[in-house]
TORKOL-4160 file (C-alpha; in steps of 0.2 Angstrom, whole numbers, padded with zeros to 4 digits, m for minus):
208
<pt num="1" X="0411" Y="0888" Z="0673"/>
<pt num="2" X="0412" Y="0885" Z="0691"/>
<pt num="3" X="0397" Y="0879" Z="0703"/>
<pt num="4" X="0397" Y="0872" Z="0721"/>
<pt num="5" X="0382" Y="0860" Z="0721"/>
<pt num="6" X="0380" Y="0844" Z="0722"/>
<pt num="7" X="0374" Y="0830" Z="0707"/>
<pt num="8" X="0357" Y="0829" Z="0708"/>
<pt num="9" X="0347" Y="0814" Z="0707"/>
<pt num="10" X="0343" Y="0821" Z="0691"/>
<pt num="11" X="0356" Y="0822" Z="0685"/>
<pt num="12" X="0362" Y="0805" Z="0687"/>
<pt num="13" X="0348" Y="0798" Z="0680"/>
<pt num="14" X="0352" Y="0808" Z="0663"/>
<pt num="15" X="0368" Y="0798" Z="0661"/>
<pt num="16" X="0361" Y="0783" Z="0664"/>
<pt num="17" X="0353" Y="0775" Z="0649"/>
<pt num="18" X="0357" Y="0774" Z="0631"/>
<pt num="19" X="0366" Y="0788" Z="0623"/>
<pt num="20" X="0359" Y="0792" Z="0606"/>
<pt num="21" X="0357" Y="0810" Z="0602"/>
<pt num="22" X="0369" Y="0825" Z="0604"/>
<pt num="23" X="0357" Y="0833" Z="0617"/>
<pt num="24" X="0360" Y="0817" Z="0628"/>
<pt num="25" X="0380" Y="0814" Z="0624"/>
<pt num="26" X="0378" Y="0834" Z="0630"/>
<pt num="27" X="0371" Y="0828" Z="0648"/>
<pt num="28" X="0383" Y="0816" Z="0650"/>
<pt num="29" X="0399" Y="0821" Z="0643"/>
<pt num="30" X="0398" Y="0837" Z="0655"/>
<pt num="31" X="0396" Y="0824" Z="0670"/>
<pt num="32" X="0412" Y="0815" Z="0662"/>
<pt num="33" X="0423" Y="0829" Z="0660"/>
<pt num="34" X="0417" Y="0837" Z="0678"/>
<pt num="35" X="0420" Y="0817" Z="0685"/>
<pt num="36" X="0437" Y="0817" Z="0677"/>
<pt num="37" X="0444" Y="0832" Z="0685"/>
<pt num="38" X="0437" Y="0827" Z="0701"/>
<pt num="39" X="0443" Y="0809" Z="0700"/>
<pt num="40" X="0459" Y="0806" Z="0688"/>
<pt num="41" X="0468" Y="0821" Z="0682"/>
<pt num="42" X="0482" Y="0828" Z="0696"/>
<pt num="43" X="0498" Y="0837" Z="0697"/>
<pt num="44" X="0503" Y="0846" Z="0678"/>
<pt num="45" X="0487" Y="0841" Z="0670"/>
<pt num="46" X="0477" Y="0848" Z="0682"/>
<pt num="47" X="0484" Y="0865" Z="0680"/>
<pt num="48" X="0484" Y="0861" Z="0661"/>
<pt num="49" X="0466" Y="0859" Z="0663"/>
<pt num="50" X="0460" Y="0872" Z="0677"/>
<pt num="51" X="0462" Y="0891" Z="0678"/>
<pt num="52" X="0469" Y="0899" Z="0697"/>
<pt num="53" X="0448" Y="0901" Z="0703"/>
<pt num="54" X="0444" Y="0883" Z="0697"/>
<pt num="55" X="0460" Y="0875" Z="0706"/>
<pt num="56" X="0452" Y="0884" Z="0722"/>
<pt num="57" X="0435" Y="0876" Z="0721"/>
<pt num="58" X="0441" Y="0859" Z="0717"/>
<pt num="59" X="0452" Y="0861" Z="0733"/>
<pt num="60" X="0439" Y="0866" Z="0743"/>
<pt num="61" X="0429" Y="0853" Z="0737"/>
<pt num="62" X="0418" Y="0861" Z="0726"/>
<pt num="63" X="0410" Y="0857" Z="0709"/>
<pt num="64" X="0420" Y="0860" Z="0691"/>
<pt num="65" X="0412" Y="0860" Z="0678"/>
<pt num="66" X="0423" Y="0859" Z="0661"/>
<pt num="67" X="0421" Y="0852" Z="0644"/>
<pt num="68" X="0435" Y="0841" Z="0639"/>
<pt num="69" X="0428" Y="0839" Z="0619"/>
<pt num="70" X="0428" Y="0848" Z="0604"/>
<pt num="71" X="0414" Y="0857" Z="0596"/>
<pt num="72" X="0402" Y="0849" Z="0588"/>
<pt num="73" X="0404" Y="0842" Z="0571"/>
<pt num="74" X="0393" Y="0848" Z="0558"/>
<pt num="75" X="0382" Y="0834" Z="0549"/>
<pt num="76" X="0390" Y="0836" Z="0531"/>
<pt num="77" X="0406" Y="0834" Z="0540"/>
<pt num="78" X="0401" Y="0818" Z="0547"/>
<pt num="79" X="0391" Y="0813" Z="0530"/>
<pt num="80" X="0410" Y="0815" Z="0520"/>
<pt num="81" X="0415" Y="0802" Z="0533"/>
<pt num="82" X="0405" Y="0790" Z="0532"/>
<pt num="83" X="0405" Y="0790" Z="0514"/>
<pt num="84" X="0424" Y="0792" Z="0514"/>
<pt num="85" X="0422" Y="0775" Z="0523"/>
<pt num="86" X="0409" Y="0766" Z="0513"/>
<pt num="87" X="0397" Y="0765" Z="0530"/>
<pt num="88" X="0383" Y="0773" Z="0542"/>
<pt num="89" X="0391" Y="0776" Z="0557"/>
<pt num="90" X="0377" Y="0767" Z="0572"/>
<pt num="91" X="0367" Y="0781" Z="0582"/>
<pt num="92" X="0377" Y="0781" Z="0596"/>
<pt num="93" X="0393" Y="0789" Z="0588"/>
<pt num="94" X="0382" Y="0800" Z="0578"/>
<pt num="95" X="0376" Y="0808" Z="0592"/>
<pt num="96" X="0393" Y="0808" Z="0599"/>
<pt num="97" X="0399" Y="0817" Z="0585"/>
<pt num="98" X="0385" Y="0830" Z="0584"/>
<pt num="99" X="0387" Y="0835" Z="0601"/>
<pt num="100" X="0406" Y="0836" Z="0602"/>
<pt num="101" X="0418" Y="0831" Z="0587"/>
<pt num="102" X="0433" Y="0821" Z="0598"/>
<pt num="103" X="0435" Y="0821" Z="0615"/>
<pt num="104" X="0452" Y="0823" Z="0623"/>
<pt num="105" X="0452" Y="0815" Z="0640"/>
<pt num="106" X="0447" Y="0798" Z="0642"/>
<pt num="107" X="0447" Y="0785" Z="0658"/>
<pt num="108" X="0456" Y="0773" Z="0649"/>
<pt num="109" X="0471" Y="0769" Z="0638"/>
<pt num="110" X="0469" Y="0777" Z="0622"/>
<pt num="111" X="0472" Y="0798" Z="0620"/>
<pt num="112" X="0454" Y="0803" Z="0617"/>
<pt num="113" X="0442" Y="0801" Z="0604"/>
<pt num="114" X="0446" Y="0806" Z="0585"/>
<pt num="115" X="0436" Y="0818" Z="0576"/>
<pt num="116" X="0425" Y="0811" Z="0562"/>
<pt num="117" X="0438" Y="0817" Z="0551"/>
<pt num="118" X="0450" Y="0805" Z="0559"/>
<pt num="119" X="0441" Y="0791" Z="0560"/>
<pt num="120" X="0448" Y="0778" Z="0549"/>
<pt num="121" X="0449" Y="0758" Z="0546"/>
<pt num="122" X="0461" Y="0747" Z="0558"/>
<pt num="123" X="0469" Y="0741" Z="0543"/>
<pt num="124" X="0473" Y="0758" Z="0536"/>
<pt num="125" X="0482" Y="0765" Z="0552"/>
<pt num="126" X="0500" Y="0764" Z="0554"/>
<pt num="127" X="0498" Y="0757" Z="0573"/>
<pt num="128" X="0484" Y="0746" Z="0568"/>
<pt num="129" X="0494" Y="0739" Z="0554"/>
<pt num="130" X="0510" Y="0737" Z="0565"/>
<pt num="131" X="0498" Y="0728" Z="0578"/>
<pt num="132" X="0486" Y="0715" Z="0564"/>
<pt num="133" X="0505" Y="0711" Z="0554"/>
<pt num="134" X="0510" Y="0705" Z="0574"/>
<pt num="135" X="0498" Y="0695" Z="0577"/>
<pt num="136" X="0493" Y="0686" Z="0559"/>
<pt num="137" X="0513" Y="0681" Z="0562"/>
<pt num="138" X="0507" Y="0669" Z="0579"/>
<pt num="139" X="0497" Y="0657" Z="0575"/>
<pt num="140" X="0480" Y="0657" Z="0584"/>
<pt num="141" X="0476" Y="0675" Z="0581"/>
<pt num="142" X="0466" Y="0672" Z="0567"/>
<pt num="143" X="0448" Y="0678" Z="0576"/>
<pt num="144" X="0459" Y="0695" Z="0583"/>
<pt num="145" X="0467" Y="0696" Z="0565"/>
<pt num="146" X="0451" Y="0697" Z="0555"/>
<pt num="147" X="0443" Y="0707" Z="0569"/>
<pt num="148" X="0458" Y="0720" Z="0567"/>
<pt num="149" X="0453" Y="0720" Z="0547"/>
<pt num="150" X="0435" Y="0723" Z="0547"/>
<pt num="151" X="0433" Y="0735" Z="0562"/>
<pt num="152" X="0434" Y="0754" Z="0562"/>
<pt num="153" X="0448" Y="0763" Z="0574"/>
<pt num="154" X="0438" Y="0776" Z="0584"/>
<pt num="155" X="0454" Y="0780" Z="0596"/>
<pt num="156" X="0472" Y="0775" Z="0601"/>
<pt num="157" X="0485" Y="0775" Z="0612"/>
<pt num="158" X="0493" Y="0763" Z="0622"/>
<pt num="159" X="0476" Y="0754" Z="0617"/>
<pt num="160" X="0463" Y="0753" Z="0603"/>
<pt num="161" X="0446" Y="0756" Z="0602"/>
<pt num="162" X="0439" Y="0748" Z="0588"/>
<pt num="163" X="0421" Y="0746" Z="0580"/>
<pt num="164" X="0414" Y="0731" Z="0571"/>
<pt num="165" X="0402" Y="0736" Z="0557"/>
<pt num="166" X="0400" Y="0718" Z="0553"/>
<pt num="167" X="0391" Y="0714" Z="0571"/>
<pt num="168" X="0375" Y="0726" Z="0570"/>
<pt num="169" X="0362" Y="0725" Z="0585"/>
<pt num="170" X="0344" Y="0727" Z="0585"/>
<pt num="171" X="0347" Y="0744" Z="0589"/>
<pt num="172" X="0358" Y="0749" Z="0576"/>
<pt num="173" X="0372" Y="0747" Z="0586"/>
<pt num="174" X="0389" Y="0741" Z="0582"/>
<pt num="175" X="0398" Y="0730" Z="0594"/>
<pt num="176" X="0413" Y="0738" Z="0599"/>
<pt num="177" X="0431" Y="0733" Z="0608"/>
<pt num="178" X="0442" Y="0738" Z="0620"/>
<pt num="179" X="0462" Y="0729" Z="0613"/>
<pt num="180" X="0477" Y="0732" Z="0622"/>
<pt num="181" X="0489" Y="0724" Z="0613"/>
<pt num="182" X="0501" Y="0719" Z="0628"/>
<pt num="183" X="0489" Y="0710" Z="0634"/>
<pt num="184" X="0477" Y="0702" Z="0619"/>
<pt num="185" X="0460" Y="0697" Z="0623"/>
<pt num="186" X="0448" Y="0713" Z="0615"/>
<pt num="187" X="0434" Y="0717" Z="0629"/>
<pt num="188" X="0420" Y="0719" Z="0618"/>
<pt num="189" X="0406" Y="0731" Z="0621"/>
<pt num="190" X="0386" Y="0730" Z="0615"/>
<pt num="191" X="0389" Y="0748" Z="0607"/>
<pt num="192" X="0401" Y="0764" Z="0609"/>
<pt num="193" X="0392" Y="0770" Z="0621"/>
<pt num="194" X="0391" Y="0754" Z="0631"/>
<pt num="195" X="0412" Y="0758" Z="0628"/>
<pt num="196" X="0414" Y="0777" Z="0633"/>
<pt num="197" X="0402" Y="0774" Z="0650"/>
<pt num="198" X="0413" Y="0759" Z="0656"/>
<pt num="199" X="0428" Y="0772" Z="0658"/>
<pt num="200" X="0415" Y="0786" Z="0668"/>
<pt num="201" X="0408" Y="0769" Z="0680"/>
<pt num="202" X="0425" Y="0766" Z="0684"/>
<pt num="203" X="0429" Y="0783" Z="0690"/>
<pt num="204" X="0412" Y="0783" Z="0696"/>
<pt num="205" X="0417" Y="0767" Z="0709"/>
<pt num="206" X="0433" Y="0778" Z="0712"/>
<pt num="207" X="0422" Y="0793" Z="0717"/>
<pt num="208" X="0412" Y="0783" Z="0729"/>
């Protein structure tokens, strides 16, 4: 979809709150995709993402709406993933999957959010085991190693996005972490929603 209008105040308010329902996530993710194209994508990536008409609109400073996610997950697929892992996902993650079963572009050093069928324990992923073993071999990393062993990997690239099902807030949300192996010191967020919103806010700052 292509448009030339400016983002309205009501649209900004819709993406400013806690994201839990599929409807809230869809509003946010549509705005995320639009902002990503405007602020982060360039060169060959833009050519891959947009057609000629959209590129022309963008060049003129217009608004290009682009969905960078997948089709919504079916409830039964979501339940099957929860049963496979032996957990019930927190509200913000469930709402995300019911809006988009994965996401392909993020303002972070991860390749994208996994689909619900590909979410796994960090300890069970090849990259996760490798990082865990490396950190376990160095004294002083005990807390990080325990976090890795109990966390679910929701996204991975150069960095990891992790959710800790043992650290649950009063709203049912799990603590979320962004972890860069080459730097250490996982960055904690109160929820998956807060983690993904951090990239959105970073892009907003660059837009302004």
